[in-house]
N, C-alpha and C positions, 0 to 999 in steps of 0.2 A: 517444397519437399525435395530433399536430396535423395534421388532415386538409388543412390549407392546403399541405402539402408536395406535394400533387397539383397540378401545374402544367399549363399548356397542352400542353407537349411531353414532360414527364418528371416524375419525382419528385425533390424536392430540398429539403433543410432542414439545420438545425444538429444534428449528432450529439450525443445526450445531452440535447438541449433539445426539439427538435421530434419526436424519435423515439428509441426504444431499439432495440438489436439484435433483440429478439424481435418487434418490429413488422414487420421485414422478413420474418420467417417467415410472419406473417399475410398480408402482401402477396403472397408467393409462393403461399400457399394460395388466396387470392382470385383471383389471376391464373389458376390452374388451374381454379377453379370457373367463371370467365367464359369461358375460351377452350378448355378441354378438350384441351390438348396432350398428346401421348404422349411426346414427346422435346423437351427444351429445352437449349440451350447457355447456359452461365453463366460469365462472366469478371468481372474486377474491375480497377480502375485502381491507381495506386501509393499511394493514401492509406493512412495508418496504420490507419484504422478499416475499410478495405475487406475484408481477409481475414475478419474476424469477421462482417461483414454478408454476405459471400459464403457462409459456412457456414450462416447462418440461411436464406438463400434456397434453397440446395441442399437443406437438410433439409426445408424446407416443401414443395418440389416432390417430393422422394422420398417424404415421408410422405403425399402426395396421389396416389401411384402413378405419378409421372412419372420417366422415365429421364433422368438429367442427364449432359450432356457438360461436363467441366471444362476450360475454356479457360485457366485460370490468370490471370496478370497480362497484360492486353492493353490496346490502345488501343480506343476506341469503334468505329472503322471496321473493326477486326479482327473484332468481333462480327458485323457485317453479312456479311462474307465467310464466316465459319465457319458461320453459319446456312444459307447457300445451299450452300456446299461440301459440307456433311454432310447436307443435306436435312432439317434439323430443323424441327419444328413451331413453334418460337419461340426467342427468345433474350433474355437479360437481361445487362446490364453494370452493375456497381456503380461509380458515378462521380458526381461533382458538377462535372465539366468544369473551368472556369476559376475556380471559387469558391475561397476560402481553405480551409485544411486542416480547419477545424472543420466544414465542410459535407460532406455526402455525399448520395447518392441513387441513382437507377437510371434507365436507359432500357430500354424494353421493345419487342420486335418480335414479329411473327407470322411465319408461313411466308413464304419469299422475302424476308425482312428488311423486310417492310412495317411501318412504325412504328405503335405504339399511342399515340395522343394523346387529348386531351380529346374530340375528335370521333369517335374510333374505339375507345373502350372504356376509356380510363384512368379516367374518372369512374365507370364501372360497377364497376371494381375498388374504388375509394374507397367507393362506396355499399354494396358487398358487405361491406366491412370494418365500416362504420358500423352495418349491420344485424346483423352477426355471422353472416351466412350464408356458410359455407365449404363446400368440397367434402366431401361425405359419402362415406366409404370404402364401397365395395360389400362384400357379405358375403365374396366371394372375393378380397378385397383383397390385393395383393402390393406391398410397398414397392418404389419405383423403384430402379434401379441407378445407379451412378456410375462413369464411366470418363474417363480422361484423353485429351485430344486434343493431338497434336503436329503443328501445321499451319503453322508459320512459313515453311518452304520453299515450300509451295504458295501461301501468301499473297504472298511475294516474287515468285514466278513470275507471279501474277496482275497485280501492279503493273507488271512489266516488259512485259506484253502491250500496254500503252498507248503505248510508245515503242520506238524502235530504239536500243539502247545503243551501237551502232557509230557512230551519228551524233553522239554527245556529243564535244565538244572540251574542251580544258583550261580549267578555271575554278577560281578560288580562292574558297572560300565560308566563311561563318560559319554555324554551326548553333546555334540556341537552342531547347532542348526544354522549358524551363520545368519541369524536374523530372520530366517524364513519359517515356514510352517512345520518343518520336519520334526522339531522337538515336541510339538503338541500332538502330532500324529503318533510319534513313538510312545509318548506317555500313555495315550489311549490304548495302544497295542499291548503295553506291558502290564496293564491292570490284571490282577489275579494270576500273575506269573511269578516265578521265583527270581526274576531278574531285578536287581536293585540298581538304581541310578545314583551314583555317589557324587556326581558333579554335572551341572548343566551349564553349557556355555552358549550364550546368545540364542536361547530357546524361546524367548519372548519375541514375537514378530516385531520387527523394526525396519521399516523401509528406508530409513536414512543411512543405515549401516555405519553410523557414526562411531560406535564403540568397537567395531571390528578392526583389528590391526590393518592399517593402510586403507580402510574404508572399502575394501574389496571382499565380498562374500564368496571367496574362492578357496576351497580347501587345498589347492595345489600351490598357493602362495607360501614362500618360505616362512614369513612372519606368522602366518596363520598356523602352519604346521608346528612351529616352535611352541606356540602357546598350548596346543593340544598335547604335545609331548610332555611338557613340564607338568601339566595337570595330571596326566596319567601317572607320572613318577611321584608326584606329591601325594596322590590319593591311594596309590597301590592298586589301581583298578585292573581288572582282567583284560580289558580292551577299551578302545574308544571308537565311536562311530561318528562320522562327520558327513554332512550334506552341504551342497551348494544352496544358494538362496531359493531357487525354485524346486529344490528337493528331488530332482530326477537323477542326480548323481550321488553315489554313496562310496565312502572311503573308510578305511580301517587303520587303526594303530594297535600294535600288539601290547602286551603287558609291560614291555620295557620302554614303551613310548615310541617305538620305531614304526615309521610309516610303512604300510604294506602296499606295494605296487599293484596296479590294477590287473596286470597280466597274471599275477599269482592268485588273486581272487577269482579271475576267470577260470584258471586251471582248477581251483578247488571246487567251484560251483559246477563246472563241467563234469568233474569226477562224480560229484554227488548226484547230479541229475541223470547221468548215464547209468549209474548204479540202480537208480529207481526204475528207469525205462528200458534198460538193457541195450539200447542202441539209439542212434540219432545223429543228426548233423549239427555241428557246432561251428558258428561263424565268429571270426575274430579279425582284428585289424593288423596291419603289418609293422607296427611299432616295435613290439617285442613278442616273438612268436614261439620260441623253443619250449618254454614251460607248458604253454597251452597245447601245442601239437602233441607233446609227449603224453599229457593227461588224457587227451581225446582219443588218441590211438590206443593207449593202454586200456582205456575204458570201453573199447569196442565201438567208438564213434567215428564219424567221418569229419575230418577238419576241413574247413572252407575259409579261404582268405578273402577279405573284402576291403574296399576303400574305407577310410574313416568317415564318420558322420552318421547321425541317427537315421536320416531318410534313406541313405544307401543301404545301411545294415537292415533296416526293416523291409525294404524292397527285396533284398536277397533272402531274408528269412521267409517271406511269403512265397517267393518263387520256389525255394527248396524245401519248404515246410520244416525248417530247422527247429530243433528242440530249444536251442539256447544260443545267445550271442553275448560277447563281452568286448569292451573296448578298454584300452589303457587309460582312457580319460575318466573312467568310473561309471560309464553307462553299462547297464546290464539288461538284456532283453530276453523275454520268455514267450514261447509259443502260446502258453496258456494265459498270457496277459495280452492277447490280441497282437502278438508279435511286437509289442511295444516295450520301451524301457521303463523301469520303475526303481525308485530309490529305497523303498521299504522292503521289498521282497528279498534282496540280498542280505539285508540286516537280519531278517528272521531266519533265512537259510543258514547263515554263518553261525548264529546262536545255536540253532538246532544241531548243526554239524559238530561244533565243539562239545555240546552237551552229550551227544550220542557217542562220540569217539573218546570222550573223557580226557581231552587234551587242551592245552592252552593254544592261543592263536600263534604264538611264537613257535611252539612245537609243531604246529601244522605247517607253518610257512618256512621255517629254517631249512628243511630238506630242499625246497624249491630254490631258496636263496643261494644255497651252496651249489646246487646242480646247474643253475642257470642264472648267474649274477646279471643284473641289469643296471644301467646308469640312471634310469628314470628319465623323464622328459626334460631336456635342456633347451631353453628358448634363446634365440638370437634375434635381435632387432637390427634393422637396416634403415637408412634414411629414406630410401625409395624402394617400392615393391619390385621394380625391375632389377635392383641389386640382388634380391633374393634369388631370382632366376639365374643371374650370373654366378652367384655363389654355388648353386647346385651344379652348374656346368664346370666350375673350377674344381670342385670336389670330385666330380665324375672323371675329370682328367687326372687329378692327383692320385686317385685310388689305384691306378695301374702301376704305381711305384711301390705299392704296399703288398706285394707277394700274391700273385695269382688270384685276383678277385673273380668271384662268380656272381654275375649280375642277375638278380631275380627278375621275374616278370614285373613289368612296371604297373603295379596296382595303385600305389599312392606315393608319389615322390620317388626318391632313389633308394632302393633296397639292395644291399650287397652283402654277401657272406664270404668268409675266408676260412677254408678248411685245410688244416695241415697237422702234421704230427707234433709241431711245436705249439699248437694251440688254435682252437677254432673260435672265431668271433664273427659278429654281424652288426650292421648298422642300418638304420632307416633315417633319411633326412627328407623332410617334406615341408611345404608351405602350409601354414594354418589356414583353415577355411573361415575362421571366426575372428582372428586377430592378425595384425601385420607382423607376423613372426615366422622365423624358420625354426622348426622343431627337430631336435636330434635325439635319437634313442640308440643305445649301444647295448649289446648283450654278448656273453661268452658262454662257453661250456666249461663249468667248474673251474674258472680261473679269474679271481678277483683282481689280481695284479695286472693281468692282460687287459681286463676291462678298464682299469684306471689309465693304463698306458694308451690304449687306442682312443678312449674318450677324450683324453687330454690332447692327443695328436690332432684329431679332427677339429676340436674346439679351437686350437691354435691356428689351424688353417683358415677357419671361418673368421676368426678375429683379425688375422693378417689381411684379409680382403675386405675389412670394413664392418664385420658383424660385431655387435656388442652383446656379450653374454649377460642374460637377464636372470639366470638361474644358478645358484650355487651348486657345485658338485656335492653329492650326498656324503662324500668322504672328507669334505672340507669342514674344519671346525670353526 
């Protein structure tokens, strides 16, 4: 086993290269040794390798004396619900999220769906495997049991608790599930509502992802976005909703087929939830912050900046008892959802918001787009990871030639703002925690031309020192 599959937030690698099925058996044993659970819920995503890996995990837990609840084929956010709903000591979902089909992995949680990350025990599991120390069966050892859980109806009822279905008005929408389960869950939710699905893209579960452009079930891929845009324009739909393969991230396209950046959805949902609750803390990441800050402060809330990553966001939410959190990556977290992210709750909340306000998604988003233009996330690859750190250093030195930079507190990567009468702008440049990429986000205050100028300038600097831009600028044709 390549122990590099233990990442900051989860376990992920190439099946048959970085790990073999039996390695997941050992991970399950080490998980038991480190956390001593008595009951664990285990599910898997749609990937072709996932059922075999599920069997290895279930066997490892049972052989360690743990009772296993079989969740079957699920989305990642369904794991969080099941762990809390059944009062389990922990949970594991076999998944590699938006990675290609050759990848697989797992996310692990403890009681109350609290995530296990590098900071909260994931590396302890890795170290236990490396040392060969696994759970030693007691003399009166009994193998754990296995039982099946049928909880879809309870999960759907939980999702509906966030909105009033009677407030939904007629909408024509496009669904893109990227080969995962989201399409089937969405169809179940929309029964007996005035919402009409005018086109379904990749809503039948398909773990090969062979029909998806580029074979990557990732809504942020340019070729994947282009397909959704064209379908919206062809069908005249009111909006499109897109999920990644494990359905815990949710993205939107407005009626013109234009992609809606995650920071704008975070701002919209923060506004809506603060209106309902009157006050509350809202957590967001440092990639693009100005639209969210304005919405939270205007709504009487308290804005809190956090490092990127679901485990860090969830820990911060629990500590501050935050009402809501959103990431530019399309993860949205809710206090009433066990401080966990969920891909279906934003779907319902946005539909309710548009229905109640009587506006289109573009009408809701365009004021934010004009007030706080953003570049979207632009990825740069380097031959070696050490070169990414050197690039951060080079940009840090270069920015002092760009007119009075104000360096923000180092939360995640390099965040710098420039405030002047000639135009205010800001950027965040950070290393990805899940892929070997440097990620750039730029934003301005009401100045699209300045955004293009500064984004191009930083990109040229990164390319000059060896970075290869992997993402088209949104203004490129």
